[in-house]
C-alpha positions, 0 to 999 in steps of 0.5 A, spaced: 591 849 328 589 843 325 588 839 331 584 844 334 579 845 328 578 837 327 577 835 334 573 841 336 568 839 330 568 832 332 566 834 340 562 840 339 557 837 334 556 832 340 555 838 345 561 838 349 563 845 351 569 849 351 571 848 358 571 840 357 575 841 350 581 844 354 581 837 358 579 832 352 583 835 346 590 835 350 589 827 351 589 826 343 595 825 339 596 826 332 598 819 329 600 818 321 599 811 318 602 809 312 599 806 306 598 798 308 601 799 315 597 796 321 594 799 326 592 793 330 593 785 328 590 779 330 592 777 337 594 783 340 590 787 345 587 794 343 590 799 348 587 805 344 582 808 339 583 813 333 578 818 330 580 818 322 581 825 320 584 823 312 584 817 309 581 810 309 582 804 314 579 797 313 579 791 318 579 784 316 579 777 318 582 771 315 576 766 314 576 758 316 579 757 308 584 762 309 581 768 305 582 775 307 575 778 308 573 785 309 569 786 316 569 794 316 571 800 312 572 806 315 573 813 312 574 821 315 570 822 321 569 815 323 572 812 329 576 805 328 576 801 334 575 793 336 570 794 342 571 787 345 579 787 345 579 795 348 574 794 353 574 786 355 582 786 354 581 780 349 586 779 344 582 781 337 580 777 331 581 783 327 587 786 322 586 794 322 590 796 316 591 803 313 589 803 305 591 809 304 596 814 308 592 816 314 592 822 319 588 819 325 587 822 333 589 817 337 587 816 345 590 811 350 585 807 354 587 809 360 585 817 358 579 815 355 577 811 362 579 817 366 574 822 362 569 817 361 568 817 368 569 824 369 566 828 364 559 827 363 558 830 356 564 826 353 561 820 356 555 821 353 558 822 346 562 815 347 556 811 348 553 815 342 558 812 338 558 805 341 551 805 340 551 808 333 557 803 331 552 797 334 546 799 329 551 799 323 554 793 324 547 789 326 544 793 319 550 790 315 549 784 318 542 783 316 543 787 310 548 780 308 542 776 309 536 780 307 538 785 302 540 783 294 547 785 293 545 791 289 542 794 294 548 793 299 552 796 294 548 802 293 547 803 300 555 804 301 555 808 295 550 813 298 553 813 305 560 812 303 562 814 296 569 815 298 570 808 299 567 806 292 572 811 289 578 809 293 578 802 295 580 796 291 574 792 288 576 786 292 575 789 299 569 792 297 566 785 294 568 782 301 565 787 305 559 786 301 559 778 301 560 778 294 565 776 289 569 781 285 565 778 278 558 780 281 561 787 284 563 788 277 557 786 274 553 791 279 557 796 277 556 795 270 549 795 270 548 801 275 552 805 270 548 803 264 
């Protein structure tokens, strides 16, 4: 069964045991998003989050000049969540949108909370995801200030090649904090 295979792989890698899997896996629901469909729109409160099995997703914000700026890019195996919205019940400032057709595994906040409070290994896995997400965000924020654009591009290429291969240059450029023209120049320089 696909559900068993994907979710087992996700959870067993973090030390969750088979008896716990019997409680955890039924709480997740397979959902499909069509290309360009929104998982969450600015102003909404997030009440669930997703593991991506297949597909690509981005989160973006609209800046003070009305420009669409990609805030994050997600691929297979990533967790898509707006932590402040979900845990503090605050309206999100992000828009989360499928860039391709996607298959995801969704869990509702109530089920998440129940398992977080009752299954130690699940709680530790979720804490690890939160810490990993924080470190990735911090690294990206520092990189936008301290690293050359070429270094940022090469890191993204190394860490998530599927994004480089399948996401529009416009979205990649805004995520890297550069213009489309600069990104084209960097790609040309690297390929020669």
